[in-house]
C-alpha positions in Angstrom: 138.7 168.1 -52.9 139.4 167.1 -49.3 137.6 164.2 -47.9 138.9 164.5 -44.4 136.4 163.7 -41.7 136.5 165.7 -38.5 134.8 164.2 -35.5 133.3 166.6 -33.0 135.3 167.1 -29.9 132.4 166.0 -27.5 132.6 162.5 -29.3 136.3 161.9 -28.7 136.6 158.4 -27.2 132.9 157.6 -27.8 132.6 154.1 -29.4 130.1 151.3 -29.6 129.8 149.9 -26.0 131.9 146.8 -25.2 128.8 144.9 -24.7 127.8 145.4 -28.4 131.4 144.8 -29.6 131.5 141.4 -27.7 128.0 140.4 -29.1 129.2 141.4 -32.7 132.3 139.3 -32.3 130.3 136.3 -31.1 127.9 136.8 -34.0 130.8 136.8 -36.6 132.1 133.7 -35.0 128.8 132.1 -35.2 128.4 133.1 -38.8 131.7 131.5 -39.5 130.4 128.2 -38.4 131.5 128.1 -34.7 129.3 126.8 -32.0 129.2 130.1 -30.0 127.4 130.7 -26.6 126.8 134.4 -25.9 125.8 135.2 -22.3 126.6 138.7 -23.0 123.4 140.6 -23.6 120.8 142.0 -21.1 117.6 140.7 -23.0 115.3 138.2 -21.3 114.6 135.0 -23.2 110.9 135.0 -22.4 108.5 136.1 -25.2 106.4 139.2 -25.2 103.1 138.4 -23.5 100.6 137.5 -26.0 98.0 140.0 -24.9 100.6 142.6 -25.5 101.2 141.5 -29.0 97.6 141.4 -29.6 97.0 145.1 -28.4 99.8 146.1 -30.9 97.9 144.2 -33.7 94.7 145.9 -32.9 96.3 149.3 -32.8 97.8 148.7 -36.2 94.7 147.3 -37.8 92.5 150.2 -36.3 94.8 152.7 -37.9 96.6 153.8 -34.9 99.7 154.6 -37.0 100.2 158.3 -37.0 102.7 160.5 -35.3 102.3 160.6 -31.5 102.6 163.6 -29.2 106.4 164.4 -28.5 106.0 163.4 -24.8 104.0 160.3 -25.3 100.4 159.3 -26.0 97.9 160.5 -23.4 96.8 157.0 -22.6 100.4 155.7 -21.8 101.5 158.8 -20.0 98.1 158.7 -17.8 98.9 155.0 -17.2 102.5 155.6 -16.1 101.4 158.6 -14.0 98.8 156.7 -12.2 101.2 154.0 -11.4 103.5 156.4 -9.9 101.0 158.6 -8.3 101.9 161.7 -10.2 100.2 163.8 -12.9 100.9 163.1 -16.7 102.8 166.5 -16.8 105.4 164.5 -14.6 105.9 161.9 -17.2 107.8 161.7 -20.7 107.6 158.6 -22.8 110.8 157.9 -24.9 112.2 155.5 -27.5 113.6 153.3 -24.7 114.7 154.2 -21.3 118.4 155.1 -22.6 116.7 158.0 -24.5 115.1 159.5 -21.4 118.5 159.3 -19.6 120.1 161.0 -22.6 117.3 163.6 -22.8 117.8 164.5 -19.1 121.6 164.8 -19.5 121.3 167.0 -22.7 118.6 169.2 -21.1 120.6 170.0 -17.9 124.4 169.8 -18.3 126.6 172.5 -19.2 130.3 171.8 -20.3 132.1 170.8 -17.1 129.2 170.0 -15.0 129.8 166.8 -13.0 127.8 163.6 -12.6 128.5 161.3 -9.7 128.4 157.6 -10.6 128.9 154.6 -8.5 131.2 152.0 -10.0 130.5 149.5 -11.6 128.1 151.3 -13.9 126.0 150.5 -16.9 128.4 151.2 -19.9 126.3 153.9 -21.5 126.1 156.2 -18.6 129.5 157.7 -18.7 129.4 158.1 -22.5 126.0 159.9 -22.4 127.3 162.2 -19.8 130.4 163.0 -21.8 128.2 163.5 -25.0 126.2 166.2 -23.2 129.4 167.9 -22.1 129.5 166.6 -18.6 132.2 165.1 -16.5 131.6 161.5 -15.0 133.0 161.5 -11.4 133.6 157.7 -10.8 133.4 156.4 -7.2 134.5 152.7 -6.6 132.1 150.6 -4.8 133.7 147.2 -4.7 132.4 143.7 -4.0 133.4 143.9 -0.5 130.9 146.8 0.1 128.1 145.1 -1.9 128.7 147.3 -4.9 126.8 150.0 -3.1 127.7 153.7 -2.6 128.1 155.0 0.9 127.1 158.4 2.4 130.8 159.1 3.1 131.8 158.4 -0.5 129.0 160.6 -1.8 130.0 163.5 0.5 133.5 163.3 -0.8 132.6 163.0 -4.4 130.2 166.2 -4.5 131.5 169.5 -5.6 130.2 172.8 -6.6 129.9 171.5 -10.1 128.1 168.4 -9.3 124.7 168.3 -11.1 123.6 164.8 -10.7 123.9 161.7 -8.8 123.2 158.5 -11.0 121.8 155.6 -9.1 120.8 152.3 -10.7 119.0 149.6 -8.6 118.7 146.8 -9.2 122.1 147.4 -10.7 123.4 146.6 -14.2 126.0 144.8 -13.8 126.3 144.0 -10.1 122.6 143.3 -9.2 123.1 145.5 -6.1 119.8 146.9 -4.4 119.7 149.7 -2.1 117.5 149.3 0.9 115.3 152.1 2.4 117.9 152.6 5.0 120.7 153.0 2.5 118.7 155.6 0.6 118.1 157.4 3.9 121.7 157.7 4.6 122.4 159.0 1.0 119.4 161.3 1.4 121.2 163.1 4.5 124.1 164.0 2.3 121.9 165.1 -0.6 119.8 167.4 1.8 123.1 169.3 2.4 123.6 169.8 -1.4 120.5 171.2 -2.9 122.1 171.8 -6.3 122.6 167.9 -6.8 119.8 166.2 -8.5 119.2 162.3 -8.4 118.6 160.1 -11.4 117.1 156.7 -10.3 117.3 154.2 -13.0 115.0 151.4 -12.0 114.4 149.6 -15.2 115.0 146.3 -13.3 112.4 147.1 -10.6 110.3 144.0 -11.1 113.4 141.8 -11.2 114.4 142.2 -7.6 115.0 139.3 -5.4 114.8 141.3 -2.1 112.2 143.9 -1.1 112.5 146.8 -3.5 111.5 150.5 -2.9 111.9 153.2 -5.4 114.1 156.0 -4.5 111.2 158.5 -5.1 109.2 156.6 -2.5 111.9 156.1 0.1 112.9 159.7 0.0 109.8 161.7 -0.6 111.4 164.9 0.5 113.8 164.8 -2.6 111.0 164.3 -5.1 111.3 168.0 -6.4 114.9 167.0 -7.8 114.4 163.3 -8.5 114.1 161.6 -11.9 113.0 158.0 -12.1 113.8 156.1 -15.2 111.9 153.0 -16.1 110.2 151.2 -19.0 108.7 147.9 -20.1 111.8 146.3 -21.8 113.1 144.0 -19.1 110.1 143.0 -16.9 107.7 142.4 -19.8 110.3 141.2 -22.4 109.7 144.2 -24.7 113.3 145.2 -25.6 112.6 145.6 -29.2 109.5 147.7 -28.8 111.6 150.5 -27.5 109.5 152.2 -24.8 110.9 153.8 -21.7 110.1 156.9 -19.6 111.1 159.4 -17.2 109.1 160.5 -14.1 110.1 163.7 -12.6 109.4 167.4 -11.8 107.3 169.0 -14.6 110.0 171.7 -15.5 112.5 168.9 -16.0 110.1 166.7 -18.0 109.2 169.8 -20.2 112.9 170.4 -20.9 113.6 166.7 -21.7 110.5 166.7 -24.0 111.9 169.6 -25.9 115.3 167.8 -26.4 113.3 164.8 -27.6 111.3 166.9 -30.0 114.6 167.6 -31.9 115.9 164.1 -31.9 113.1 161.5 -32.5 109.8 163.4 -31.7 107.1 161.0 -30.4 107.7 157.3 -30.1 106.0 154.5 -32.0 102.2 154.7 -31.7 101.9 150.9 -32.0 104.6 150.3 -29.3 102.9 152.7 -26.9 99.6 150.9 -27.3 101.3 147.7 -26.5 103.0 149.2 -23.4 99.6 150.3 -22.2 98.4 146.7 -22.4 101.4 145.4 -20.5 101.0 147.8 -17.7 97.3 147.4 -17.4 97.0 143.7 -18.1 97.5 140.6 -15.9 100.7 141.3 -13.8 101.1 137.7 -12.4 103.6 137.0 -15.0 106.0 139.4 -13.2 106.2 137.3 -10.1 106.6 134.1 -12.3 109.4 135.4 -14.2 111.0 136.9 -11.2 111.0 133.3 -9.6 112.5 131.9 -12.8 115.4 134.4 -12.9 116.0 133.8 -9.1 116.4 130.1 -9.7 118.8 130.7 -12.6 120.7 133.2 -10.4 121.3 130.6 -7.7 122.5 127.9 -10.0 124.9 130.3 -11.9 126.5 131.8 -8.7 126.9 128.3 -7.3 128.6 127.2 -10.4 130.9 130.4 -10.6 131.8 130.0 -6.9 132.9 126.5 -7.4 135.5 127.6 -10.2 139.1 128.2 -9.0 140.1 131.7 -8.9 136.5 133.0 -9.2 134.3 134.6 -6.6 130.8 135.9 -7.0 128.5 137.9 -4.7 124.9 136.8 -4.8 123.2 139.6 -6.8 119.9 140.9 -5.2 118.2 141.7 -8.5 118.4 142.2 -12.3 119.8 139.1 -14.4 123.6 139.5 -14.2 126.3 137.8 -12.2 129.4 140.0 -11.8 132.1 137.7 -10.4 135.5 138.7 -9.4 138.1 136.9 -11.6 141.4 138.4 -10.5 142.9 135.2 -9.3 141.9 133.4 -12.5 143.4 136.3 -14.6 146.8 135.8 -12.6 146.7 132.0 -13.0 146.3 132.4 -16.7 149.0 135.1 -17.0 146.6 137.6 -18.6 147.2 141.4 -18.4 143.6 142.2 -17.6 140.0 141.0 -17.8 139.5 141.9 -21.4 142.3 139.6 -22.5 140.9 136.8 -20.3 137.4 137.2 -22.0 139.0 137.3 -25.4 141.0 134.1 -24.8 137.8 132.5 -23.4 135.9 133.3 -26.6 138.6 132.0 -28.7 139.2 128.7 -26.7 135.7 127.8 -25.7 133.4 130.0 -28.0 131.8 131.6 -24.9 131.1 135.2 -25.1 131.1 137.2 -21.7 131.7 141.1 -21.0 134.8 142.1 -19.1 134.4 144.2 -16.1 136.3 147.1 -17.6 133.3 147.9 -19.7 131.6 148.7 -16.4 134.4 150.6 -15.0 135.6 147.8 -12.7 138.5 145.7 -14.1 139.0 142.2 -12.6 135.5 141.3 -13.0 133.2 140.0 -15.8 129.5 140.0 -16.5 127.5 136.9 -17.2 123.9 137.4 -18.1 121.6 134.6 -16.9 118.7 135.7 -18.9 119.0 132.5 -21.0 117.5 129.1 -21.0 118.9 126.7 -18.4 120.4 124.4 -21.1 122.4 127.5 -22.5 123.6 128.5 -19.0 124.6 125.0 -18.2 126.6 124.7 -21.3 128.3 128.0 -21.1 129.2 127.4 -17.3 130.7 124.2 -18.2 132.8 125.9 -20.9 134.0 128.6 -18.5 134.6 125.9 -15.8 136.8 124.0 -18.2 138.7 127.2 -19.4 139.4 128.2 -15.8 140.4 124.8 -14.7 143.1 124.7 -17.4 144.7 128.0 -16.6 148.3 127.6 -15.4 148.3 123.9 -16.1 
């Protein structure tokens, strides 16, 4: 009897993200007794707020443990809708923001449809699009351009098959934030192409170090084809609670909900009760955590810029530094950034993610969502490694 396994064509090339692979390699080294520092994951080190945990406890004790409506509990949908100035019919709650992105792509893409993505991009975007049968159209937005897409680039990238433009601000991995003027320039192009929808991933909204404006608010004339992605994972330190959402036109939300109904159905009742508490409770922690991340950003970027062969643009948001390491790669005789990061892990037990994972080789991503002591030690290890290249 044959036991041959045949993988679906749409999954060709689809693997665990390189972020996960780096984290697992670091974990294996740690389990083997090595003193590994991993500055590779996008997870804030702050605890979930106590009042949020208490709300989850109350929900569990009170028996709020049944299936939830596919599109989210009425309370959470209403809370998100109120904050966005929309109706609950414009909101779908998912098991993490990533699921909302996947729901949207699966609900709208036919084979060969194109999705424009500024590079660098979060690793999952391209794979989600491919899994849904779409074609990622990658547009390089280098450090010299602030890692931001220009109207001219967008105009060139759009074809008759373009279905979506994916924007992520504040950006993972670059920290780039688009101003209202930036959005206005992109909107002029989009207005000439009414077949193109916009997905604005704003999961790092509350971790912007410059004035932030949602695409939906900056460009109200395009709300009828804009999907905003957000959630509680980053700002409220609720990564493991798995609650995210999409905000968009009701027909799109209905289609996304239909997809979700055949994948996970509704999300966790307890997690959604916790999310309501996060959104309606004391919001002062957002400013406090933003200030802490900004201070970490400043010390990390200063340390990176002091290293030979390393240059880092000051990120405007999120909690990642995305330095250019091309000169350091050359000094060490490495073929590319993946080899650099592998050697760094082996030599100094420091795990960082190569830029190739985000579509931009010659860089690496360092998360500063860690305690100062870990950051200082990690930077010291990287500095020592870089200083020894070519010696």
